[in-house]
MARKE-630628 format. One record per atom (N, C-alpha, C): residue in one letter; x, y negated, z; chain. Coordinates in steps of 0.001 Angstrom, whole numbers. Layout:
[site 'A'; [X; Y; Z]; 'A'];
...
END
This chain:
[site 'X'; [18558; 2961; -10891]; 'A'];
[site 'X'; [17307; 2875; -11617]; 'A'];
[site 'X'; [16783; 1451; -11531]; 'A'];
[site 'X'; [15992; 1134; -12512]; 'A'];
[site 'X'; [15299; -133; -12522]; 'A'];
[site 'X'; [13868; 120; -12975]; 'A'];
[site 'X'; [12998; -804; -12656]; 'A'];
[site 'X'; [11606; -668; -13071]; 'A'];
[site 'X'; [11241; -1862; -13936]; 'A'];
[site 'X'; [10837; -1573; -15162]; 'A'];
[site 'X'; [10364; -2587; -16085]; 'A'];
[site 'X'; [8850; -2607; -15977]; 'A'];
[site 'X'; [8279; -3776; -15650]; 'A'];
[site 'X'; [6833; -3898; -15515]; 'A'];
[site 'X'; [6333; -4918; -16534]; 'A'];
[site 'X'; [5274; -4542; -17241]; 'A'];
[site 'X'; [4706; -5403; -18273]; 'A'];
[site 'X'; [3218; -5557; -17998]; 'A'];
[site 'X'; [2770; -6804; -17871]; 'A'];
[site 'X'; [1349; -7088; -17680]; 'A'];
[site 'X'; [719; -7279; -19048]; 'A'];
[site 'X'; [-194; -6368; -19384]; 'A'];
[site 'X'; [-842; -6400; -20690]; 'A'];
[site 'X'; [-2311; -6035; -20521]; 'A'];
[site 'X'; [-3169; -6903; -21016]; 'A'];
[site 'X'; [-4623; -6729; -20930]; 'A'];
[site 'X'; [-5074; -6482; -19493]; 'A'];
[site 'X'; [-4491; -7224; -18560]; 'A'];
[site 'X'; [-4892; -7165; -17163]; 'A'];
[site 'X'; [-4399; -5955; -16395]; 'A'];
[site 'X'; [-3521; -5163; -16987]; 'A'];
[site 'X'; [-3031; -3956; -16324]; 'A'];
[site 'X'; [-1503; -3930; -16376]; 'A'];
[site 'X'; [-880; -3530; -15258]; 'A'];
[site 'X'; [571; -3398; -15226]; 'A'];
[site 'X'; [974; -2046; -15795]; 'A'];
[site 'X'; [1875; -2064; -16744]; 'A'];
[site 'X'; [2457; -854; -17324]; 'A'];
[site 'X'; [3880; -779; -16783]; 'A'];
[site 'X'; [4244; 345; -16167]; 'A'];
[site 'X'; [5528; 459; -15492]; 'A'];
[site 'X'; [6382; 1537; -16140]; 'A'];
[site 'X'; [7671; 1233; -16278]; 'A'];
[site 'X'; [8630; 2151; -16881]; 'A'];
[site 'X'; [9874; 2217; -16004]; 'A'];
[site 'X'; [10323; 3420; -15676]; 'A'];
[site 'X'; [11591; 3585; -14977]; 'A'];
[site 'X'; [12703; 3579; -16012]; 'A'];
[site 'X'; [13724; 2790; -15746]; 'A'];
[site 'X'; [14833; 2640; -16681]; 'A'];
[site 'X'; [16113; 3090; -15990]; 'A'];
[site 'X'; [16843; 3969; -16642]; 'A'];
[site 'X'; [18131; 4424; -16126]; 'A'];
[site 'X'; [19152; 3311; -16336]; 'A'];
[site 'X'; [19688; 2780; -15250]; 'A'];
[site 'X'; [20659; 1692; -15342]; 'A'];
[site 'X'; [22096; 2205; -15269]; 'A'];
[site 'X'; [22262; 3517; -15220]; 'A'];
[site 'X'; [23602; 4087; -15130]; 'A'];
[site 'X'; [24133; 4507; -16506]; 'A'];
[site 'X'; [23517; 4014; -17554]; 'A'];
[site 'X'; [23992; 4269; -18914]; 'A'];
[site 'X'; [24699; 3012; -19411]; 'A'];
[site 'X'; [25325; 3110; -20550]; 'A'];
[site 'X'; [25980; 1923; -21126]; 'A'];
[site 'X'; [24926; 858; -21402]; 'A'];
[site 'X'; [25351; -398; -21302]; 'A'];
[site 'X'; [24417; -1514; -21455]; 'A'];
[site 'X'; [23645; -1464; -22771]; 'A'];
[site 'X'; [24315; -1125; -23869]; 'A'];
[site 'X'; [23626; -1140; -25158]; 'A'];
[site 'X'; [22539; -61; -25211]; 'A'];
[site 'X'; [22719; 1043; -24506]; 'A'];
[site 'X'; [21707; 2106; -24473]; 'A'];
[site 'X'; [20482; 1618; -23710]; 'A'];
[site 'X'; [20712; 994; -22572]; 'A'];
[site 'X'; [19610; 459; -21774]; 'A'];
[site 'X'; [18890; -644; -22549]; 'A'];
[site 'X'; [19641; -1525; -23207]; 'A'];
[site 'X'; [19033; -2597; -23993]; 'A'];
[site 'X'; [18157; -2040; -25114]; 'A'];
[site 'X'; [18637; -1007; -25793]; 'A'];
[site 'X'; [17850; -408; -26871]; 'A'];
[site 'X'; [16559; 204; -26347]; 'A'];
[site 'X'; [16630; 862; -25202]; 'A'];
[site 'X'; [15430; 1473; -24613]; 'A'];
[site 'X'; [14410; 400; -24253]; 'A'];
[site 'X'; [14873; -673; -23646]; 'A'];
[site 'X'; [13960; -1750; -23241]; 'A'];
[site 'X'; [13372; -2437; -24479]; 'A'];
[site 'X'; [14199; -2699; -25475]; 'A'];
[site 'X'; [13702; -3319; -26707]; 'A'];
[site 'X'; [12649; -2440; -27381]; 'A'];
[site 'X'; [12864; -1134; -27374]; 'A'];
[site 'X'; [11898; -207; -27971]; 'A'];
[site 'X'; [10555; -286; -27242]; 'A'];
[site 'X'; [10599; -353; -25917]; 'A'];
[site 'X'; [9362; -461; -25131]; 'A'];
[site 'X'; [8672; -1793; -25412]; 'A'];
[site 'X'; [9443; -2880; -25380]; 'A'];
[site 'X'; [8855; -4213; -25524]; 'A'];
[site 'X'; [8257; -4461; -26905]; 'A'];
[site 'X'; [8742; -3790; -27930]; 'A'];
[site 'X'; [8220; -4056; -29272]; 'A'];
[site 'X'; [6762; -3616; -29421]; 'A'];
[site 'X'; [6256; -2840; -28468]; 'A'];
[site 'X'; [4868; -2381; -28520]; 'A'];
[site 'X'; [3909; -3326; -27788]; 'A'];
[site 'X'; [4427; -4432; -27288]; 'A'];
[site 'X'; [3616; -5412; -26557]; 'A'];
[site 'X'; [3752; -6772; -27225]; 'A'];
[site 'X'; [2755; -7648; -27031]; 'A'];
[site 'X'; [2871; -8990; -27614]; 'A'];
[site 'X'; [4005; -9780; -26947]; 'A'];
[site 'X'; [4533; -10726; -27683]; 'A'];
[site 'X'; [5681; -11495; -27193]; 'A'];
[site 'X'; [5342; -12354; -25972]; 'A'];
[site 'X'; [4065; -12648; -25753]; 'A'];
[site 'X'; [3689; -13474; -24607]; 'A'];
[site 'X'; [3286; -12655; -23377]; 'A'];
[site 'X'; [3478; -11322; -23424]; 'A'];
[site 'X'; [3164; -10483; -22255]; 'A'];
[site 'X'; [4122; -10831; -21117]; 'A'];
[site 'X'; [3623; -10746; -19902]; 'A'];
[site 'X'; [4450; -11027; -18723]; 'A'];
[site 'X'; [5306; -9802; -18427]; 'A'];
[site 'X'; [6609; -10036; -18264]; 'A'];
[site 'X'; [7551; -8948; -18029]; 'A'];
[site 'X'; [8286; -9212; -16718]; 'A'];
[site 'X'; [8384; -8182; -15879]; 'A'];
[site 'X'; [9132; -8283; -14626]; 'A'];
[site 'X'; [10106; -7122; -14533]; 'A'];
[site 'X'; [11164; -7324; -13771]; 'A'];
[site 'X'; [12191; -6302; -13574]; 'A'];
[site 'X'; [12452; -6167; -12077]; 'A'];
[site 'X'; [12578; -4942; -11607]; 'A'];
[site 'X'; [12912; -4696; -10202]; 'A'];
[site 'X'; [14064; -3694; -10147]; 'A'];
[site 'X'; [15152; -4103; -9476]; 'A'];
[site 'X'; [16277; -3192; -9274]; 'A'];
[site 'X'; [15962; -2229; -8144]; 'A'];
[site 'X'; [16383; -998; -8292]; 'A'];
[site 'X'; [16236; 35; -7263]; 'A'];
[site 'X'; [14821; 97; -6679]; 'A'];
[site 'X'; [13817; 369; -7521]; 'A'];
[site 'X'; [12445; 423; -7009]; 'A'];
[site 'X'; [12257; 1615; -6077]; 'A'];
[site 'X'; [11296; 1481; -5166]; 'A'];
[site 'X'; [10966; 2592; -4282]; 'A'];
[site 'X'; [10230; 3647; -5097]; 'A'];
[site 'X'; [10710; 4866; -5033]; 'A'];
[site 'X'; [10060; 5986; -5716]; 'A'];
[site 'X'; [9626; 6961; -4638]; 'A'];
[site 'X'; [8327; 7133; -4508]; 'A'];
[site 'X'; [7817; 8006; -3448]; 'A'];
[site 'X'; [8228; 9444; -3728]; 'A'];
[site 'X'; [8453; 10217; -2679]; 'A'];
[site 'X'; [8838; 11622; -2878]; 'A'];
[site 'X'; [7685; 12418; -3481]; 'A'];
[site 'X'; [8032; 13511; -4143]; 'A'];
[site 'X'; [7015; 14372; -4743]; 'A'];
[site 'X'; [6111; 14951; -3659]; 'A'];
[site 'X'; [4862; 15119; -3991]; 'A'];
[site 'X'; [3903; 15746; -3097]; 'A'];
[site 'X'; [3273; 16917; -3845]; 'A'];
[site 'X'; [3244; 18050; -3201]; 'A'];
[site 'X'; [2631; 19215; -3827]; 'A'];
[site 'X'; [1172; 19313; -3414]; 'A'];
[site 'X'; [412; 20102; -4139]; 'A'];
[site 'X'; [-1001; 20308; -3823]; 'A'];
[site 'X'; [-1136; 20918; -2437]; 'A'];
[site 'X'; [-260; 21871; -2100]; 'A'];
[site 'X'; [-357; 22505; -781]; 'A'];
[site 'X'; [-95; 21497; 338]; 'A'];
[site 'X'; [808; 20550; 121]; 'A'];
[site 'X'; [1053; 19514; 1129]; 'A'];
[site 'X'; [-167; 18618; 1295]; 'A'];
[site 'X'; [-808; 18291; 190]; 'A'];
[site 'X'; [-2008; 17459; 265]; 'A'];
[site 'X'; [-3136; 18169; 990]; 'A'];
[site 'X'; [-3363; 19441; 671]; 'A'];
[site 'X'; [-4452; 20170; 1316]; 'A'];
[site 'X'; [-4135; 20443; 2776]; 'A'];
[site 'X'; [-2873; 20668; 3107]; 'A'];
[site 'X'; [-2486; 20885; 4498]; 'A'];
[site 'X'; [-2741; 19622; 5314]; 'A'];
[site 'X'; [-2388; 18466; 4776]; 'A'];
[site 'X'; [-2628; 17204; 5480]; 'A'];
[site 'X'; [-4119; 16979; 5669]; 'A'];
[site 'X'; [-4906; 17263; 4645]; 'A'];
[site 'X'; [-6346; 17094; 4727]; 'A'];
[site 'X'; [-6936; 18029; 5789]; 'A'];
[site 'X'; [-6479; 19286; 5828]; 'A'];
[site 'X'; [-6997; 20259; 6803]; 'A'];
[site 'X'; [-6589; 19886; 8227]; 'A'];
[site 'X'; [-5407; 19317; 8402]; 'A'];
[site 'X'; [-4955; 18942; 9744]; 'A'];
[site 'X'; [-5737; 17769; 10297]; 'A'];
[site 'X'; [-6197; 16873; 9408]; 'A'];
[site 'X'; [-6930; 15709; 9880]; 'A'];
[site 'X'; [-8398; 16026; 10154]; 'A'];
[site 'X'; [-8877; 17184; 9716]; 'A'];
[site 'X'; [-10284; 17561; 9929]; 'A'];
[site 'X'; [-10524; 18085; 11320]; 'A'];
END
């Protein structure tokens, strides 16, 4: 996986990109995303970004109750 980050109007917009597809597929996906932003927007790329594990509502409430 890769993370495409675009700074637009003072806010970072982040997209997870599957890097295990053929290069032309990944290029088309990125080009499609970028065409919705101005050409002078700041773009960053991060290989293998950290993706936090899923958290369920019950896990959140259990943690909150344990800390009380």
